[in-house]
N, C-alpha and C positions, 0 to 999 in steps of 0.2 A: 331488660336493659339493652340488650343487643338491638332490639327494634328501635329503641330510642336513639342509640348511636347511629344506626343506619339512617334513621329519619333525619338526624342532624347533618350527617354527611351528604345526603341527597339534597338537603336544603342548602348546604354550603356550595355544592356543585352548581346548583341552579343559580345561586347568587353570583358565583364567579362567572358563569356563562352569560348572565345578564350584564354583569359588569364588563366582561370581555367584549361583548357586542357593542356596548356604549363606547369603550375605548377605541375599538376598530372604527366605528362611525365617526368619532371625534378626530381620529388620525386622517381618515379619508377627507373629512371636511377641512381640516387644517392644511393638508397637502393641496387640495383644490383651491382654497383661499390663497395659499402661498404662491402657487403657480399663476393664479389670476393676477395677484398683485405684482408679481415679477413681470408678467407679460404687459400689464398696464404701465409699469414704470418704464420699460424699454420702449414701448410705443410712444409714451409721452415724451421721452427724451428725443426720439427720432422726429416727432412732429415739431417739437420746440426748436430743434436744430434746423429743420427745414424752413421754418418761418423766421428764425432769428438771423440766418445768414443773409448778408446784404446782397441784393440783386445788382447793386451798383459797385463795380470794382474800379477804384480810381486808377490803378496801374494800367489796366486794360484800356480804360477810357483815354488816359493820357497818351498811351502808345498809339491808339487809333487816331487821336487828334493830330499828333505829330506826323504820323504817316500820311494823313490826308493833307496836311499843310505841305509836306515835302512833295507829294504827288501834284498838288496844285501849282507849286513853285516850278516844278519841272515842266508842267504843261504850259505855263505862262512863258517860261524861257524858250521853250521849243517854238511856241507861236511867235514870239518876238524874233527869234532867229529866222524862222520861215518868212516872216514879213520882210526882213532885210534881204534875204536871198532872192525873193521874188521881185525886188525893186528893179526898175529898168536902169540902164546905165546912167551915170551921173550927169552927163551933158544933157541928155534928154530930160532928166528930172529938173535941172535948173531952168531949161527953156520953158517947161510947162508951169513950174511953180518956183520962182526965184527966191521966195521967202523960206523955202524948205532946203536949207543948206547944211544938212547934217553930215558930218564927215564920215567917210566909209570905214575908217579904222576903228570906229567905236564898236563895230559888230564882232571884232576879233578879240577874244579874251586870251589870257596867258594859259597855255595848256601844258600841264606837267604830268609825266607818267614815270613810274618806277618799275624796274625789272631786276631780277637776280638770275644771272646765268654765267656759267664758266668761271666761278669764283670771283665774279665782279658784281658789285651793287651799282646799277646804272640809274641815273636820274636824267630823264629826257625832257628838255624844255623846248617848246615851240618858239621860234624866233620871229614869227610873223609880226607880232605887235611891236617888236624892237627893230623893224626894218632890216632883218637878217644880220644884225650886228652882234656878234658874240661877245664883244667887249662891254656891252651894256648889261650883261648878266654875270654875276660873280657869286662866290661862295665864301663862307667862313666856317671854321671848325672850332668847336669849344667842347673838349672832352669827347663824348660819343655823339654830340649833337652837331649835325651839319645844317647850316642855314644857307639857303639859296635865295638870292635877292637880285632884283634888277630894276633899273630906272631908265626911262626914256621920255623924251619930249617930242611929240609929233606935231608938226606944223602944217597947217593947211592955209588956204588963202584967208579965210576968215576966223580960223580957230587955232589955238595953241592948247594942246592937251598933254598932261603929264600922265604917264602910265608907270605904275610901280607895283611890285609884288614882293612878298617875302614868305618863305615856307620853310619849316623846320623838319628835319628827318632824324630819327634815332638810328644810328649805325649799329651793325652787329658788333658783338664784343670783340671779335677777332678781326676787325677792319684795320687795314694798313693806312692810317691817316696820313703818313708821310708821303705816300705815292699816289695821291689823288690827281687825276688828269681831267682836262677839259678840252674836248674836241668838237669841231663843227662838222655836221653831216647834213648837207643840203640846207633845209630850213629848220634844222634841229640842232640843239646844243646838247651834247652828252657829257655829263659829269660822271666819271667812273671811279669807284672806290674799290681797290682790290681787297679781297677777303683771304686771309691766310688759311 
């Protein structure tokens, strides 16, 4: 009977070993298959994202378009200014071509510059388009908004032209609005706003 028990035990051990080998093989195959599927899923997501992202970015396109338009506008204005600067003097031009009577004041635009120094907010306006008359440029204050505006009528032999401008500035919070001063310095008008 002992032989029979030994025989059954050895048969059980062999069955367990066969069964253990199958389990081990199944686990290896399952882990290989799981790793393959995980790798495939990640690569599929990466490839889909690469093909799905648009190559056309409207924000970048719009920015480039506006930058190009600004650049072309600056080039055109520079060419226009250069053309007027290279013109011969006015009398010679009238003698050569009397039909071309473009007034010379048209090439001067109103130049405005701001600066902040020594607790003063300064707005500097070029007076050349206003025949250096500081009374043709004024300002108005409403809250923290300072509006600088000017009007002028330029008369030439054949032309009468109105020049006007208006520009708003937001003043600093600690600006002393009650003590704004307006002074002429050569061909410039300086509107100074003290800052407390």
